[in-house]
NUBA-262646 format. One record per residue (C-alpha): residue number from 0; x, y, z; residue in one letter. Coordinates in steps of 0.2 Angstrom, whole numbers, plus 5000, padded with zeros to 4 digits. Each point is the difference from the previous one (the first is absolute). Layout:
% residues N
<node resi="NUM" x="X" y="Y" z="Z" resn="A"/>
...
//
This chain:
% residues 354
<node resi="0" x="5482" y="5115" z="5201" resn="X"/>
<node resi="1" x="4982" y="5002" z="5003" resn="X"/>
<node resi="2" x="4987" y="4989" z="4994" resn="X"/>
<node resi="3" x="4982" y="5004" z="4996" resn="X"/>
<node resi="4" x="4994" y="4981" z="5001" resn="X"/>
<node resi="5" x="4987" y="4995" z="4986" resn="X"/>
<node resi="6" x="4997" y="5019" z="4998" resn="X"/>
<node resi="7" x="5011" y="5011" z="4987" resn="X"/>
<node resi="8" x="4992" y="5014" z="5006" resn="X"/>
<node resi="9" x="4994" y="5006" z="5017" resn="X"/>
<node resi="10" x="4995" y="5015" z="5015" resn="X"/>
<node resi="11" x="5016" y="4996" z="5013" resn="X"/>
<node resi="12" x="5003" y="5012" z="5014" resn="X"/>
<node resi="13" x="4992" y="5016" z="4994" resn="X"/>
<node resi="14" x="5006" y="4998" z="4982" resn="X"/>
<node resi="15" x="4999" y="4989" z="4984" resn="X"/>
<node resi="16" x="5012" y="4987" z="4998" resn="X"/>
<node resi="17" x="5003" y="4991" z="4981" resn="X"/>
<node resi="18" x="5011" y="4988" z="4991" resn="X"/>
<node resi="19" x="5009" y="5009" z="4987" resn="X"/>
<node resi="20" x="4995" y="4991" z="4984" resn="X"/>
<node resi="21" x="5012" y="5009" z="4989" resn="X"/>
<node resi="22" x="5012" y="4989" z="5011" resn="X"/>
<node resi="23" x="4994" y="4984" z="4998" resn="X"/>
<node resi="24" x="5007" y="4984" z="4996" resn="X"/>
<node resi="25" x="5017" y="5008" z="5004" resn="X"/>
<node resi="26" x="4994" y="5008" z="5018" resn="X"/>
<node resi="27" x="4986" y="4999" z="5011" resn="X"/>
<node resi="28" x="5001" y="5017" z="5007" resn="X"/>
<node resi="29" x="4988" y="5007" z="5009" resn="X"/>
<node resi="30" x="4996" y="5021" z="5001" resn="X"/>
<node resi="31" x="4993" y="5010" z="5011" resn="X"/>
<node resi="32" x="4988" y="5013" z="4995" resn="X"/>
<node resi="33" x="4996" y="5013" z="5011" resn="X"/>
<node resi="34" x="4995" y="5014" z="4989" resn="X"/>
<node resi="35" x="4987" y="5005" z="4985" resn="X"/>
<node resi="36" x="5012" y="5004" z="4990" resn="X"/>
<node resi="37" x="5011" y="4985" z="5001" resn="X"/>
<node resi="38" x="4985" y="4989" z="4997" resn="X"/>
<node resi="39" x="4996" y="5008" z="4985" resn="X"/>
<node resi="40" x="5017" y="4997" z="4994" resn="X"/>
<node resi="41" x="5000" y="4983" z="5005" resn="X"/>
<node resi="42" x="4985" y="4998" z="4991" resn="X"/>
<node resi="43" x="5007" y="5008" z="4983" resn="X"/>
<node resi="44" x="5016" y="4991" z="5002" resn="X"/>
<node resi="45" x="4990" y="4983" z="4999" resn="X"/>
<node resi="46" x="5008" y="4997" z="5018" resn="X"/>
<node resi="47" x="4982" y="4995" z="5005" resn="X"/>
<node resi="48" x="4989" y="4995" z="4985" resn="X"/>
<node resi="49" x="4983" y="4988" z="4996" resn="X"/>
<node resi="50" x="4984" y="5009" z="4999" resn="X"/>
<node resi="51" x="4995" y="4993" z="5018" resn="X"/>
<node resi="52" x="5014" y="5005" z="5007" resn="X"/>
<node resi="53" x="5004" y="5017" z="4995" resn="X"/>
<node resi="54" x="4980" y="5002" z="5006" resn="X"/>
<node resi="55" x="5006" y="4995" z="5017" resn="X"/>
<node resi="56" x="5016" y="5010" z="4999" resn="X"/>
<node resi="57" x="4990" y="5016" z="4995" resn="X"/>
<node resi="58" x="4987" y="4996" z="5016" resn="X"/>
<node resi="59" x="5016" y="5000" z="5011" resn="X"/>
<node resi="60" x="5005" y="5017" z="4993" resn="X"/>
<node resi="61" x="4985" y="5008" z="5006" resn="X"/>
<node resi="62" x="5006" y="4996" z="5017" resn="X"/>
<node resi="63" x="5019" y="5006" z="4996" resn="X"/>
<node resi="64" x="4991" y="5017" z="4995" resn="X"/>
<node resi="65" x="4991" y="5002" z="5017" resn="X"/>
<node resi="66" x="5016" y="4996" z="5008" resn="X"/>
<node resi="67" x="5010" y="5014" z="4990" resn="X"/>
<node resi="68" x="4986" y="5014" z="4997" resn="X"/>
<node resi="69" x="4986" y="4996" z="5012" resn="X"/>
<node resi="70" x="4982" y="4996" z="4993" resn="X"/>
<node resi="71" x="4997" y="5014" z="4987" resn="X"/>
<node resi="72" x="5006" y="5015" z="4992" resn="X"/>
<node resi="73" x="5011" y="5005" z="4986" resn="X"/>
<node resi="74" x="5016" y="4988" z="5002" resn="X"/>
<node resi="75" x="4986" y="4985" z="5005" resn="X"/>
<node resi="76" x="4991" y="5002" z="4983" resn="X"/>
<node resi="77" x="5015" y="5000" z="4989" resn="X"/>
<node resi="78" x="5008" y="4986" z="5009" resn="X"/>
<node resi="79" x="4982" y="4991" z="4998" resn="X"/>
<node resi="80" x="5000" y="5005" z="4981" resn="X"/>
<node resi="81" x="5020" y="4995" z="5000" resn="X"/>
<node resi="82" x="4993" y="4982" z="5003" resn="X"/>
<node resi="83" x="4985" y="4998" z="4990" resn="X"/>
<node resi="84" x="5009" y="5006" z="4985" resn="X"/>
<node resi="85" x="5016" y="4989" z="5002" resn="X"/>
<node resi="86" x="4995" y="4988" z="4987" resn="X"/>
<node resi="87" x="4985" y="5003" z="4988" resn="X"/>
<node resi="88" x="4996" y="4984" z="4994" resn="X"/>
<node resi="89" x="4996" y="4986" z="5015" resn="X"/>
<node resi="90" x="4983" y="5007" z="5006" resn="X"/>
<node resi="91" x="5005" y="4994" z="5019" resn="X"/>
<node resi="92" x="5012" y="5014" z="5003" resn="X"/>
<node resi="93" x="4988" y="5015" z="4999" resn="X"/>
<node resi="94" x="4984" y="4989" z="5005" resn="X"/>
<node resi="95" x="5008" y="4997" z="5015" resn="X"/>
<node resi="96" x="5007" y="5015" z="5005" resn="X"/>
<node resi="97" x="4984" y="5008" z="4997" resn="X"/>
<node resi="98" x="4992" y="4987" z="5011" resn="X"/>
<node resi="99" x="5012" y="5005" z="5015" resn="X"/>
<node resi="100" x="5003" y="5018" z="4997" resn="X"/>
<node resi="101" x="4982" y="5006" z="5006" resn="X"/>
<node resi="102" x="5002" y="4991" z="5017" resn="X"/>
<node resi="103" x="5015" y="5012" z="5003" resn="X"/>
<node resi="104" x="4988" y="5012" z="5012" resn="X"/>
<node resi="105" x="4997" y="4985" z="5011" resn="X"/>
<node resi="106" x="5018" y="4997" z="5003" resn="X"/>
<node resi="107" x="5016" y="4989" z="4998" resn="X"/>
<node resi="108" x="4994" y="4986" z="5007" resn="X"/>
<node resi="109" x="4984" y="5001" z="4989" resn="X"/>
<node resi="110" x="5009" y="5001" z="4985" resn="X"/>
<node resi="111" x="5013" y="4987" z="5003" resn="X"/>
<node resi="112" x="4986" y="4988" z="5006" resn="X"/>
<node resi="113" x="4992" y="5005" z="4984" resn="X"/>
<node resi="114" x="5017" y="4994" z="4990" resn="X"/>
<node resi="115" x="5003" y="4987" z="5009" resn="X"/>
<node resi="116" x="4983" y="4992" z="4998" resn="X"/>
<node resi="117" x="5003" y="5003" z="4982" resn="X"/>
<node resi="118" x="5016" y="4989" z="5002" resn="X"/>
<node resi="119" x="4991" y="4986" z="5006" resn="X"/>
<node resi="120" x="4985" y="5000" z="4987" resn="X"/>
<node resi="121" x="5013" y="4998" z="4988" resn="X"/>
<node resi="122" x="5008" y="4985" z="5010" resn="X"/>
<node resi="123" x="4983" y="4994" z="5000" resn="X"/>
<node resi="124" x="4997" y="5002" z="4983" resn="X"/>
<node resi="125" x="5016" y="4992" z="4994" resn="X"/>
<node resi="126" x="4994" y="4982" z="5008" resn="X"/>
<node resi="127" x="4985" y="5001" z="4992" resn="X"/>
<node resi="128" x="5005" y="5005" z="4983" resn="X"/>
<node resi="129" x="5012" y="4986" z="5000" resn="X"/>
<node resi="130" x="4986" y="4986" z="5005" resn="X"/>
<node resi="131" x="4988" y="5008" z="4987" resn="X"/>
<node resi="132" x="5013" y="4999" z="4987" resn="X"/>
<node resi="133" x="5006" y="4983" z="5005" resn="X"/>
<node resi="134" x="4983" y="4992" z="4998" resn="X"/>
<node resi="135" x="4997" y="5009" z="4984" resn="X"/>
<node resi="136" x="5016" y="4994" z="4991" resn="X"/>
<node resi="137" x="4998" y="4984" z="5006" resn="X"/>
<node resi="138" x="4984" y="5001" z="4992" resn="X"/>
<node resi="139" x="5005" y="5007" z="4984" resn="X"/>
<node resi="140" x="5013" y="4984" z="4997" resn="X"/>
<node resi="141" x="4992" y="4988" z="5008" resn="X"/>
<node resi="142" x="5008" y="4988" z="4987" resn="X"/>
<node resi="143" x="5015" y="5002" z="5011" resn="X"/>
<node resi="144" x="5005" y="4994" z="5016" resn="X"/>
<node resi="145" x="5012" y="5016" z="5002" resn="X"/>
<node resi="146" x="4999" y="5016" z="4992" resn="X"/>
<node resi="147" x="5017" y="5010" z="4993" resn="X"/>
<node resi="148" x="4996" y="5018" z="5002" resn="X"/>
<node resi="149" x="5009" y="5015" z="4991" resn="X"/>
<node resi="150" x="5001" y="5015" z="5009" resn="X"/>
<node resi="151" x="5009" y="5019" z="4997" resn="X"/>
<node resi="152" x="5006" y="5013" z="5009" resn="X"/>
<node resi="153" x="4999" y="4998" z="5020" resn="X"/>
<node resi="154" x="4985" y="4996" z="5008" resn="X"/>
<node resi="155" x="5003" y="4993" z="5018" resn="X"/>
<node resi="156" x="5003" y="5005" z="5017" resn="X"/>
<node resi="157" x="5010" y="5013" z="4996" resn="X"/>
<node resi="158" x="4985" y="5007" z="4987" resn="X"/>
<node resi="159" x="4987" y="4999" z="5014" resn="X"/>
<node resi="160" x="5007" y="4997" z="5018" resn="X"/>
<node resi="161" x="4998" y="4983" z="5001" resn="X"/>
<node resi="162" x="4996" y="4985" z="4987" resn="X"/>
<node resi="163" x="4997" y="5011" z="4985" resn="X"/>
<node resi="164" x="4988" y="5000" z="4985" resn="X"/>
<node resi="165" x="5003" y="4989" z="4985" resn="X"/>
<node resi="166" x="5015" y="4992" z="5012" resn="X"/>
<node resi="167" x="4987" y="4996" z="5014" resn="X"/>
<node resi="168" x="4991" y="4989" z="4987" resn="X"/>
<node resi="169" x="5018" y="4993" z="4996" resn="X"/>
<node resi="170" x="5003" y="4996" z="5018" resn="X"/>
<node resi="171" x="4984" y="4993" z="5002" resn="X"/>
<node resi="172" x="4999" y="4987" z="4987" resn="X"/>
<node resi="173" x="5020" y="4997" z="5007" resn="X"/>
<node resi="174" x="4993" y="4997" z="5019" resn="X"/>
<node resi="175" x="4986" y="4988" z="4993" resn="X"/>
<node resi="176" x="5013" y="4992" z="4989" resn="X"/>
<node resi="177" x="4992" y="5004" z="4984" resn="X"/>
<node resi="178" x="5014" y="5010" z="4991" resn="X"/>
<node resi="179" x="5011" y="4991" z="4988" resn="X"/>
<node resi="180" x="5013" y="5016" z="4998" resn="X"/>
<node resi="181" x="4997" y="5020" z="4999" resn="X"/>
<node resi="182" x="5007" y="5008" z="4986" resn="X"/>
<node resi="183" x="5005" y="5019" z="5004" resn="X"/>
<node resi="184" x="5004" y="5013" z="4987" resn="X"/>
<node resi="185" x="5016" y="5010" z="5004" resn="X"/>
<node resi="186" x="4990" y="5013" z="4997" resn="X"/>
<node resi="187" x="5011" y="5014" z="4991" resn="X"/>
<node resi="188" x="5006" y="5014" z="5004" resn="X"/>
<node resi="189" x="5001" y="5000" z="5017" resn="X"/>
<node resi="190" x="5000" y="4981" z="5003" resn="X"/>
<node resi="191" x="4987" y="4997" z="5013" resn="X"/>
<node resi="192" x="4996" y="4984" z="4994" resn="X"/>
<node resi="193" x="5018" y="4995" z="5001" resn="X"/>
<node resi="194" x="5005" y="5008" z="5015" resn="X"/>
<node resi="195" x="4984" y="4999" z="5010" resn="X"/>
<node resi="196" x="4988" y="4988" z="4994" resn="X"/>
<node resi="197" x="5014" y="4985" z="5000" resn="X"/>
<node resi="198" x="5005" y="5006" z="5018" resn="X"/>
<node resi="199" x="4983" y="4997" z="5006" resn="X"/>
<node resi="200" x="4997" y="4984" z="4991" resn="X"/>
<node resi="201" x="5018" y="4993" z="5006" resn="X"/>
<node resi="202" x="4994" y="5005" z="5019" resn="X"/>
<node resi="203" x="4984" y="4991" z="4998" resn="X"/>
<node resi="204" x="5008" y="4986" z="4993" resn="X"/>
<node resi="205" x="4990" y="4998" z="4984" resn="X"/>
<node resi="206" x="5008" y="4992" z="4983" resn="X"/>
<node resi="207" x="5003" y="5014" z="4988" resn="X"/>
<node resi="208" x="5009" y="5006" z="4985" resn="X"/>
<node resi="209" x="5004" y="5017" z="4993" resn="X"/>
<node resi="210" x="4995" y="5005" z="4985" resn="X"/>
<node resi="211" x="5007" y="5016" z="4988" resn="X"/>
<node resi="212" x="4984" y="5010" z="4997" resn="X"/>
<node resi="213" x="5001" y="4999" z="4979" resn="X"/>
<node resi="214" x="5000" y="4978" z="5004" resn="X"/>
<node resi="215" x="4984" y="5001" z="5008" resn="X"/>
<node resi="216" x="4987" y="4999" z="4983" resn="X"/>
<node resi="217" x="5012" y="4988" z="4994" resn="X"/>
<node resi="218" x="5000" y="4988" z="5017" resn="X"/>
<node resi="219" x="4978" y="5006" z="4998" resn="X"/>
<node resi="220" x="4998" y="4991" z="4982" resn="X"/>
<node resi="221" x="5012" y="4985" z="5004" resn="X"/>
<node resi="222" x="4987" y="4997" z="5014" resn="X"/>
<node resi="223" x="5014" y="5003" z="5014" resn="X"/>
<node resi="224" x="4987" y="5006" z="5011" resn="X"/>
<node resi="225" x="4983" y="4997" z="5006" resn="X"/>
<node resi="226" x="4996" y="5017" z="5005" resn="X"/>
<node resi="227" x="5004" y="5018" z="5001" resn="X"/>
<node resi="228" x="4999" y="5009" z="5018" resn="X"/>
<node resi="229" x="5002" y="5018" z="5000" resn="X"/>
<node resi="230" x="4998" y="5015" z="5014" resn="X"/>
<node resi="231" x="4991" y="5017" z="4995" resn="X"/>
<node resi="232" x="5005" y="5017" z="5007" resn="X"/>
<node resi="233" x="4982" y="5006" z="4994" resn="X"/>
<node resi="234" x="4985" y="4992" z="4993" resn="X"/>
<node resi="235" x="4988" y="5009" z="4990" resn="X"/>
<node resi="236" x="4979" y="4999" z="5001" resn="X"/>
<node resi="237" x="5002" y="4992" z="4983" resn="X"/>
<node resi="238" x="5013" y="4985" z="5006" resn="X"/>
<node resi="239" x="5014" y="5010" z="4990" resn="X"/>
<node resi="240" x="5015" y="4997" z="5012" resn="X"/>
<node resi="241" x="5017" y="5011" z="5002" resn="X"/>
<node resi="242" x="5014" y="4990" z="5004" resn="X"/>
<node resi="243" x="5019" y="4999" z="4998" resn="X"/>
<node resi="244" x="5006" y="5003" z="4984" resn="X"/>
<node resi="245" x="5000" y="4983" z="4989" resn="X"/>
<node resi="246" x="4986" y="4994" z="5007" resn="X"/>
<node resi="247" x="4989" y="5005" z="4983" resn="X"/>
<node resi="248" x="5010" y="4990" z="4991" resn="X"/>
<node resi="249" x="4999" y="4985" z="5012" resn="X"/>
<node resi="250" x="4980" y="5000" z="4998" resn="X"/>
<node resi="251" x="5003" y="5002" z="4981" resn="X"/>
<node resi="252" x="5010" y="4983" z="5001" resn="X"/>
<node resi="253" x="4990" y="4992" z="5011" resn="X"/>
<node resi="254" x="4984" y="5004" z="4990" resn="X"/>
<node resi="255" x="5010" y="4993" z="4984" resn="X"/>
<node resi="256" x="5004" y="4985" z="5009" resn="X"/>
<node resi="257" x="4983" y="4996" z="5009" resn="X"/>
<node resi="258" x="5009" y="5002" z="5019" resn="X"/>
<node resi="259" x="4988" y="5007" z="5011" resn="X"/>
<node resi="260" x="5007" y="5019" z="5005" resn="X"/>
<node resi="261" x="4993" y="5004" z="5020" resn="X"/>
<node resi="262" x="5002" y="5017" z="5006" resn="X"/>
<node resi="263" x="5003" y="4999" z="5019" resn="X"/>
<node resi="264" x="4997" y="5015" z="5010" resn="X"/>
<node resi="265" x="4990" y="5007" z="5016" resn="X"/>
<node resi="266" x="4984" y="5011" z="5002" resn="X"/>
<node resi="267" x="5009" y="5012" z="5006" resn="X"/>
<node resi="268" x="5010" y="5002" z="4981" resn="X"/>
<node resi="269" x="4984" y="5000" z="4992" resn="X"/>
<node resi="270" x="4995" y="5017" z="4994" resn="X"/>
<node resi="271" x="4982" y="5001" z="4995" resn="X"/>
<node resi="272" x="5002" y="5019" z="4996" resn="X"/>
<node resi="273" x="5010" y="4997" z="4986" resn="X"/>
<node resi="274" x="4991" y="4993" z="4986" resn="X"/>
<node resi="275" x="5012" y="4992" z="4989" resn="X"/>
<node resi="276" x="5020" y="4999" z="4997" resn="X"/>
<node resi="277" x="5000" y="5014" z="4989" resn="X"/>
<node resi="278" x="4998" y="5012" z="5015" resn="X"/>
<node resi="279" x="5013" y="4991" z="5011" resn="X"/>
<node resi="280" x="5014" y="5012" z="5001" resn="X"/>
<node resi="281" x="5017" y="4990" z="4996" resn="X"/>
<node resi="282" x="5017" y="5005" z="5010" resn="X"/>
<node resi="283" x="5013" y="5005" z="4988" resn="X"/>
<node resi="284" x="5018" y="4996" z="5009" resn="X"/>
<node resi="285" x="5017" y="5007" z="4997" resn="X"/>
<node resi="286" x="5010" y="4992" z="4986" resn="X"/>
<node resi="287" x="5015" y="4994" z="5011" resn="X"/>
<node resi="288" x="4989" y="4987" z="5002" resn="X"/>
<node resi="289" x="5000" y="4994" z="4985" resn="X"/>
<node resi="290" x="5018" y="5003" z="4994" resn="X"/>
<node resi="291" x="5009" y="4994" z="5015" resn="X"/>
<node resi="292" x="4996" y="4986" z="5011" resn="X"/>
<node resi="293" x="5004" y="5002" z="5021" resn="X"/>
<node resi="294" x="5011" y="5014" z="4996" resn="X"/>
<node resi="295" x="5010" y="4994" z="4986" resn="X"/>
<node resi="296" x="4998" y="5005" z="4981" resn="X"/>
<node resi="297" x="4993" y="4989" z="4988" resn="X"/>
<node resi="298" x="4999" y="5013" z="4987" resn="X"/>
<node resi="299" x="5010" y="5012" z="4990" resn="X"/>
<node resi="300" x="5002" y="5018" z="5010" resn="X"/>
<node resi="301" x="4986" y="5012" z="4996" resn="X"/>
<node resi="302" x="4989" y="4985" z="4995" resn="X"/>
<node resi="303" x="4981" y="5006" z="5003" resn="X"/>
<node resi="304" x="4987" y="4987" z="5004" resn="X"/>
<node resi="305" x="4978" y="5000" z="5001" resn="X"/>
<node resi="306" x="4997" y="4992" z="5019" resn="X"/>
<node resi="307" x="4983" y="4998" z="5001" resn="X"/>
<node resi="308" x="4999" y="4991" z="5017" resn="X"/>
<node resi="309" x="4985" y="4991" z="4996" resn="X"/>
<node resi="310" x="4987" y="4994" z="4987" resn="X"/>
<node resi="311" x="4982" y="4998" z="4998" resn="X"/>
<node resi="312" x="4991" y="4984" z="4997" resn="X"/>
<node resi="313" x="4983" y="4999" z="4991" resn="X"/>
<node resi="314" x="4987" y="4990" z="5011" resn="X"/>
<node resi="315" x="4995" y="4989" z="4984" resn="X"/>
<node resi="316" x="5019" y="4994" z="5003" resn="X"/>
<node resi="317" x="4998" y="4994" z="5018" resn="X"/>
<node resi="318" x="4991" y="4983" z="5005" resn="X"/>
<node resi="319" x="4996" y="5006" z="5019" resn="X"/>
<node resi="320" x="5002" y="5012" z="5010" resn="X"/>
<node resi="321" x="5004" y="4994" z="5019" resn="X"/>
<node resi="322" x="4998" y="5009" z="5013" resn="X"/>
<node resi="323" x="4999" y="4998" z="5021" resn="X"/>
<node resi="324" x="4981" y="5000" z="4998" resn="X"/>
<node resi="325" x="4995" y="4993" z="4983" resn="X"/>
<node resi="326" x="5004" y="4991" z="4984" resn="X"/>
<node resi="327" x="4995" y="5011" z="4984" resn="X"/>
<node resi="328" x="5000" y="4988" z="4985" resn="X"/>
<node resi="329" x="5001" y="5012" z="4985" resn="X"/>
<node resi="330" x="5003" y="4985" z="4989" resn="X"/>
<node resi="331" x="4981" y="4997" z="5005" resn="X"/>
<node resi="332" x="4994" y="5015" z="4998" resn="X"/>
<node resi="333" x="5002" y="5006" z="5018" resn="X"/>
<node resi="334" x="5003" y="5019" z="5005" resn="X"/>
<node resi="335" x="5006" y="5008" z="5015" resn="X"/>
<node resi="336" x="4982" y="5010" z="5002" resn="X"/>
<node resi="337" x="4993" y="4982" z="4996" resn="X"/>
<node resi="338" x="5007" y="4990" z="5013" resn="X"/>
<node resi="339" x="4996" y="5005" z="5018" resn="X"/>
<node resi="340" x="5011" y="5001" z="5015" resn="X"/>
<node resi="341" x="5001" y="4984" z="5010" resn="X"/>
<node resi="342" x="5007" y="4996" z="5018" resn="X"/>
<node resi="343" x="5018" y="4999" z="5003" resn="X"/>
<node resi="344" x="5005" y="4983" z="5001" resn="X"/>
<node resi="345" x="5000" y="4990" z="5017" resn="X"/>
<node resi="346" x="5020" y="5000" z="5000" resn="X"/>
<node resi="347" x="5001" y="5018" z="4995" resn="X"/>
<node resi="348" x="4987" y="5005" z="5014" resn="X"/>
<node resi="349" x="5007" y="4991" z="5015" resn="X"/>
<node resi="350" x="5016" y="5009" z="5003" resn="X"/>
<node resi="351" x="5009" y="5014" z="4990" resn="X"/>
<node resi="352" x="5016" y="4992" z="5003" resn="X"/>
<node resi="353" x="4998" y="4981" z="4994" resn="X"/>
//
């Protein structure tokens, strides 16, 4: 079986190789993607998912479009449009396709170089977010020698190429010896927390337990967690964030319990052109994901379902937004407009593969 090392998505021998996240944790299966329709299908069925990862996938998809259709023309334009529209909520996908596609006239090599630069930027960002976030957690829970961190969905290397966003913070805490426990929510309906986050936590050797989604707020009220760490698929200009459905409820529970609620996302996910959460498009996915689990029915035949994939957490429920270049303390009156971008942390800038 082909292995991809620490990168679940990469350009190898003229095409894209990716770990099929729908097969985990039962099987580690590497897919070979050599066409734009196959890439679009992989993004839509969540074989690749996570805002930074699908941004990289979309950028590499532009290279696939050039290989199939050349550098311009109606077929090329249709391929680009299908990539950027494959999933609407995460800003990274359309943003990275739009960053790479204008370079098509300069040829495949230039497009591929830009797509791989995006990959390396996301890898460096994950290291930086882990460091910034771990520093903040240590500050916020300074009365404890170690922190118990709750998280939802999957925000590790599977979602970002390496290390992750919120899970990068947990990994950094673990590496520093200051993680008491990670509490991962199962994350219905597709169980990304149970299938993917638990798999990644086990691989890093971090102490962890799995929770059903509906136990989270009770555990917070009982002070069984010291901090909540989540990712984001889009951060609006006012600090509202879109993330996996259930995040808003978790933020409400954290506020009730007085537990810090920290959103961790790279600057590539911050969308200053979107004024607030009301302007973020929310993907509505097929009802089959709710009425069945991994192709096994859990509801009576012909049961319909609502299936919003994301919800919006208002900025006033967020303690801080941590990116790869800054920490925005919303609880202290900071805003994305008032806190300037800083430099990448030294460790992140040294090498994109650290």
